[in-house]
C-alpha positions in Angstrom: -68.9 -19.5 9.8 -66.0 -21.4 11.2 -63.6 -19.8 13.7 -60.2 -19.1 12.2 -57.3 -19.7 14.6 -53.7 -18.8 14.2 -51.3 -20.4 16.7 -47.9 -19.0 17.5 -45.7 -21.7 18.9 -41.9 -21.8 18.8 -41.3 -25.4 20.1 -42.0 -28.0 17.4 -43.3 -30.6 19.9 -45.7 -28.1 21.5 -46.8 -27.0 18.0 -47.7 -30.6 17.1 -49.6 -31.2 20.3 -51.5 -27.9 19.9 -52.3 -28.6 16.2 -53.7 -32.1 17.1 -56.0 -30.6 19.7 -57.1 -27.7 17.4 -57.9 -30.2 14.7 -60.5 -31.8 17.1 -62.3 -28.6 17.8 -65.7 -28.3 16.1 -66.4 -25.6 13.6 -62.8 -24.2 13.5 -60.2 -23.6 10.8 -56.8 -23.7 12.5 -53.9 -22.4 10.4 -50.5 -23.9 10.5 -48.5 -22.7 13.5 -46.1 -19.8 13.0 -42.7 -20.4 14.8 -41.9 -16.9 16.0 -43.2 -13.5 16.9 -42.0 -11.8 13.8 -43.8 -14.2 11.4 -47.0 -13.9 13.5 -47.1 -10.1 13.2 -46.1 -10.3 9.5 -48.9 -12.7 8.8 -51.4 -10.5 10.6 -50.2 -7.4 8.8 -50.7 -9.1 5.5 -54.2 -10.1 6.4 -55.1 -6.8 7.8 -53.9 -5.1 4.6 -56.6 -7.1 2.8 -59.5 -6.4 5.1 -60.8 -6.8 8.6 -62.6 -10.0 7.7 -59.4 -11.6 6.5 -58.0 -11.6 10.1 -58.4 -14.7 12.2 -60.8 -14.5 15.1 -58.3 -16.0 17.5 -54.6 -16.0 18.0 -53.0 -18.4 20.4 -49.6 -17.4 21.8 -47.5 -20.0 23.5 -45.4 -18.9 26.5 -42.2 -20.1 24.9 -42.7 -18.1 21.7 -39.6 -16.1 20.7 -37.7 -14.0 20.3 -40.2 -11.5 21.8 -41.5 -12.5 25.3 -45.0 -13.8 25.2 -46.6 -11.0 27.2 -45.0 -8.4 25.0 -46.2 -10.2 21.9 -49.7 -10.3 23.4 -49.6 -6.6 24.0 -48.3 -5.9 20.5 -51.0 -8.0 18.8 -53.8 -6.5 20.9 -52.6 -3.0 20.2 -52.1 -3.4 16.4 -55.0 -5.8 15.7 -57.7 -5.1 18.4 -60.3 -7.1 16.5 -58.4 -10.3 17.2 -58.9 -12.3 20.4 -55.6 -13.3 21.9 -55.3 -16.3 24.2 -52.1 -17.0 26.1 -51.0 -20.6 26.6 -48.9 -21.0 29.7 -47.9 -23.3 32.5 -48.4 -20.5 35.1 -52.1 -19.9 35.5 -51.8 -18.1 38.8 -53.5 -14.7 39.5 -50.3 -12.7 39.0 -49.8 -13.9 35.4 -53.6 -13.7 34.7 -53.6 -10.1 35.8 -50.5 -9.3 33.7 -52.0 -11.1 30.7 -55.3 -9.2 31.0 -53.4 -5.9 31.3 -51.5 -6.8 28.1 -54.8 -7.4 26.2 -55.2 -11.2 26.3 -58.8 -12.5 26.3 -57.9 -15.6 28.3 -55.4 -18.1 29.5 -55.0 -21.8 28.6 -53.0 -23.9 31.1 -50.3 -26.4 30.2 -50.5 -29.3 29.8 -53.2 -28.7 27.3 -56.7 -30.0 27.9 -59.4 -30.2 25.3 -62.2 -28.7 27.3 -60.3 -25.7 28.5 -58.8 -25.0 25.1 -62.3 -25.2 23.5 -63.8 -22.9 26.0 -61.2 -20.2 25.8 -61.2 -20.3 22.0 -64.9 -20.1 21.9 -65.0 -17.1 24.3 -62.3 -15.3 22.4 -64.0 -15.9 19.1 -67.3 -14.6 20.4 -65.6 -11.5 21.7 -63.9 -11.0 18.4 -67.2 -11.4 16.4 -69.0 -9.0 18.7 -66.2 -6.4 18.4 -66.3 -6.6 14.6 -70.0 -6.2 14.5 -69.8 -3.2 16.8 -67.0 -1.8 14.7 -69.1 -1.8 11.6 -68.1 1.0 9.2 -65.1 2.0 11.3 -63.1 -1.0 10.1 -60.9 1.0 7.7 -59.9 3.4 10.4 -59.1 0.6 12.8 -56.9 -1.2 10.3 -55.0 1.9 9.8 -53.5 1.0 13.1 -52.8 3.0 16.2 -50.3 5.5 14.7 -47.9 5.8 11.9 -44.6 4.8 10.4 -41.4 4.3 12.5 -38.1 4.9 10.8 -34.8 4.3 12.6 -31.6 5.9 11.5 -28.4 4.2 12.6 -24.8 5.0 11.7 -22.2 2.4 10.6 -19.8 4.4 12.7 -19.6 7.8 14.3 -19.5 10.8 12.1 -21.2 9.4 9.0 -24.2 11.8 9.2 -26.8 9.9 11.2 -28.3 12.9 13.0 -28.2 15.1 9.9 -30.2 12.4 8.1 -32.7 11.9 10.9 -33.4 15.6 11.2 -33.9 16.2 7.5 -36.1 13.1 7.1 -38.3 14.4 10.0 -38.4 18.0 8.5 -39.4 16.6 5.1 -42.2 14.6 6.6 -43.3 17.7 8.6 -43.2 19.9 5.5 -45.5 17.4 3.8 -48.2 18.0 6.5 -47.5 14.9 8.6 -47.4 14.9 12.4 -43.8 14.0 13.3 -41.9 12.9 16.3 -38.1 13.0 16.3 -36.4 10.8 19.0 -32.8 10.9 20.1 -32.0 7.3 21.2 -28.2 7.9 21.0 -28.6 7.9 24.8 -25.1 8.5 25.9 -23.9 11.0 23.3 -26.9 12.3 21.4 -26.6 15.8 20.0 -30.0 16.3 18.6 -30.7 19.2 21.0 -27.4 20.9 19.9 -28.2 20.6 16.2 -31.7 22.1 16.7 -30.7 24.8 19.2 -32.9 23.3 22.0 -32.5 23.5 25.8 -35.0 21.3 27.6 -34.7 19.4 30.9 -37.0 16.4 30.0 -35.7 13.4 28.1 -36.4 9.8 27.2 -35.0 8.8 30.6 -37.9 10.5 32.3 -40.3 8.1 30.6 -38.2 4.9 31.4 -39.8 4.0 34.7 -43.4 4.7 33.6 -45.3 1.6 32.7 -48.3 3.3 31.2 -47.3 6.4 29.2 -50.5 8.5 29.1 -50.9 11.4 26.6 -50.3 13.9 29.4 -47.1 12.3 30.6 -45.9 12.1 27.0 -46.7 15.7 26.4 -44.7 16.8 29.4 -41.6 14.9 28.1 -41.8 16.1 24.5 -40.5 19.5 23.3 -42.4 21.0 20.5 -39.8 22.7 18.2 -40.4 25.8 16.2 -40.6 23.7 13.1 -43.5 21.7 14.5 -41.5 18.6 15.2 -42.1 16.9 18.5 -38.7 16.2 20.0 -37.9 13.5 22.6 -34.3 14.2 23.6 -31.5 12.0 25.0 -30.6 12.7 28.6 -28.1 15.5 29.3 -26.4 13.1 31.7 -25.2 10.3 29.5 -25.1 7.8 32.4 -28.9 8.1 32.6 -29.1 6.4 29.3 -28.9 3.0 31.0 -32.3 3.7 32.5 -33.9 3.4 29.1 -34.2 -0.4 28.7 -35.5 -2.3 25.7 -38.9 -2.5 27.3 -39.0 1.2 28.0 -37.9 1.9 24.4 -40.7 -0.2 23.0 -43.3 1.6 25.2 -42.0 5.0 24.3 -42.0 4.3 20.6 -45.5 2.8 20.8 -46.8 5.9 22.7 -45.2 8.2 20.1 -46.5 6.1 17.2 -50.0 6.4 18.7 -49.9 10.2 18.4 -47.9 10.8 15.3 -48.0 9.8 11.7 -44.2 9.6 11.4 -41.7 8.7 14.1 -38.0 9.2 13.2 -35.5 7.7 15.7 -31.8 8.7 15.7 -30.1 5.6 17.1 -26.5 6.8 16.7 -23.8 4.3 16.0 -23.7 2.4 19.3 -25.9 -0.6 19.8 -27.6 -1.0 23.1 -30.8 -2.7 24.2 -32.9 0.4 23.7 -32.0 1.3 20.2 -31.9 -2.5 19.3 -35.6 -2.6 20.3 -36.2 0.5 18.2 -34.5 -1.0 15.1 -36.5 -4.2 15.6 -39.8 -2.2 15.9 -39.2 0.0 12.9 -41.1 -0.2 9.7 -37.9 0.9 8.0 -34.3 0.6 9.4 -31.9 3.0 7.7 -28.2 2.4 8.0 -26.0 5.4 7.1 -22.5 4.9 5.8 -19.9 6.9 3.8 -18.1 5.4 0.8 -14.8 4.7 2.4 -13.3 1.4 3.4 -13.5 1.9 7.2 -17.2 3.0 7.2 -18.3 0.2 4.8 -16.5 -2.4 6.9 -18.3 -1.0 9.9 -21.6 -1.1 8.0 -21.1 -4.8 7.2 -20.1 -5.5 10.8 -23.3 -3.7 12.0 -25.5 -5.7 9.7 -23.9 -9.0 10.7 -24.3 -8.1 14.4 -28.0 -7.2 13.9 -28.5 -10.6 12.3 -26.6 -12.6 15.0 -28.5 -10.8 17.7 -31.8 -11.3 15.8 -32.3 -7.5 15.7 -32.8 -7.1 11.9 -32.2 -9.1 8.7 -29.9 -7.7 6.1 -32.6 -7.8 3.4 -34.9 -5.7 5.5 -32.3 -3.0 6.1 -31.9 0.0 3.8 -28.4 1.5 3.5 -27.8 5.2 2.6 -24.5 6.3 1.1 -23.6 9.7 2.4 -20.9 12.0 1.1 -21.0 10.3 -2.3 -18.9 11.3 -5.2 -18.6 9.9 -8.7 -14.8 9.8 -8.2 -15.0 7.6 -5.2 -13.8 4.0 -5.7 -16.5 2.6 -3.5 -19.8 3.1 -5.3 -23.4 2.1 -4.0 -23.5 -1.3 -5.9 -20.3 -2.4 -4.1 -21.8 -1.3 -0.8 -24.9 -3.3 -1.5 -22.7 -6.4 -2.3 -20.6 -6.0 0.8 -23.4 -5.4 3.2 -26.2 -7.6 1.7 -28.7 -4.8 2.3 -30.9 -2.8 0.0 -29.3 0.4 -1.1 -31.4 3.6 -1.2 -31.9 4.9 -4.7 -30.8 8.3 -3.5 -27.2 9.1 -2.6 -26.2 12.2 -0.6 -23.5 14.3 -2.2 -20.3 15.3 -0.4 -21.0 19.0 0.1 -20.0 19.9 3.6 -19.6 23.6 2.8 -23.4 23.7 2.4 -23.8 22.4 6.0 -21.0 24.2 7.9 -22.8 27.4 8.8 -26.0 25.7 10.1 -24.1 23.0 11.9 -21.9 25.5 13.7 -24.9 27.6 14.6 -26.9 24.7 15.8 -29.7 25.5 13.3 -29.8 22.4 11.1 -33.4 23.1 10.4 -32.4 26.3 8.6 -30.4 24.5 5.9 -31.0 26.3 2.6 -33.6 24.7 0.3 -31.1 25.0 -2.6 -28.7 22.7 -0.7 -28.0 19.5 -2.7 -27.7 17.7 0.6 -31.1 18.8 1.7 -32.6 18.0 -1.7 -31.2 14.5 -1.6 -32.4 13.8 1.9 -35.9 15.1 1.2 -36.0 12.9 -1.9 -35.0 10.0 0.3 -37.9 10.8 2.6 -40.2 10.4 -0.4 -38.5 7.1 -1.3 -39.2 5.9 2.3 -42.9 6.9 2.1 -42.6 9.7 4.7 -44.0 12.5 2.6 -47.0 10.8 1.0 -50.3 9.9 2.6 -50.2 7.5 5.6 -49.8 3.9 4.5 -50.6 0.6 6.1 -47.7 -1.1 7.8 -45.6 -3.1 5.4 -45.9 -6.9 5.5 -42.2 -7.2 6.4 -42.8 -5.1 9.5 -40.4 -6.1 12.3 -41.5 -6.5 15.9 -39.4 -5.6 18.9 -37.6 -8.7 20.0 -35.6 -7.7 23.0 -36.9 -9.3 26.2 -35.6 -8.4 29.7 -31.9 -8.3 28.6 -30.1 -6.5 31.5 -28.4 -3.2 31.3 -27.0 -3.8 27.8 -28.5 -7.3 27.6 -28.5 -8.0 23.9 -28.9 -11.7 23.5 -29.1 -14.5 21.0 -31.2 -17.6 21.6 -29.3 -19.8 24.0 -26.7 -17.2 24.7 -25.9 -13.7 25.9 -23.5 -10.9 25.7 
């Protein structure tokens, strides 16, 4: 059986050179190169949804792939698709990078400029490893393809005060009530109020995980607060200035660790975009943007969506917008919000019924919201629409991958530019 190879190369000249060499390898089936990290993960997710045998044996990752740094992409592919042998193509073949690549899950390195013999040897070794892994896996293929963990949903606000935390809490509670294991994360790192809304006092936060390169289950357990509702809470730091300690790389590792131990991870990103919650939005299976049906909030929603697109955080068509505090008498209705933002509008709208919320908000007991509340009913219906209350599902083909590299303290960047 020929070895199937999927190259990921962003540079057109490098892609042509690699395709030429791959075409000369015996007993191989090279696929057309994919130009970026997102398309690579999307392609692998679609194939994995079919079967283990549909996945290529070898994935080649070029060092200049973007927008995700190559080593981060290698780690992501190795984690999500462990039956695939990943080979890194790089100009630096020194022991330092070799060690980092192996730690990330690569099965080998190919040096630039490309040479036929070295490429053939690395591809063959990775393919043999992949074949042996799949034989050993045997009947466990279905469990493996379920992936290391569950669904990640981020909840972001178009502006402050639109109901982001309320939405995140109720989505998490709905998933928990459906029997799912749920983590609720506060990535509104400078002004997160999740602890206040759920009557929690706990000294650990996401900042305590920021400097840890390998988050073990024990370390994660120490940082997470298990709420009386059964939710696993990872809070924002009490000292807002510590929020800068949580970089995009730390956010990806934290979310990956939580995903590996929970069926659902709900992330409250607040309304401020920094590198950490940008990485979360990029990583998410579903990115939910909350707005209210007023001119200021809808303009803010459009501004947020456009900023996400400019910074290559998320495409508008893969974003879901929720209209909160909706009323039939409001001039701005969901179809208009959809037209203005270019996003998909949730089928559910949340009614304007603050009187239902006032008592539990003031008491900091948002989890005790009455089941008869129209707000709660709408948000729990939304949880069903997003797939959080049904059986665990395979990652969607449109799954986004974290794209933030080393971007500095706020360091959100575009290709060829910065901020």
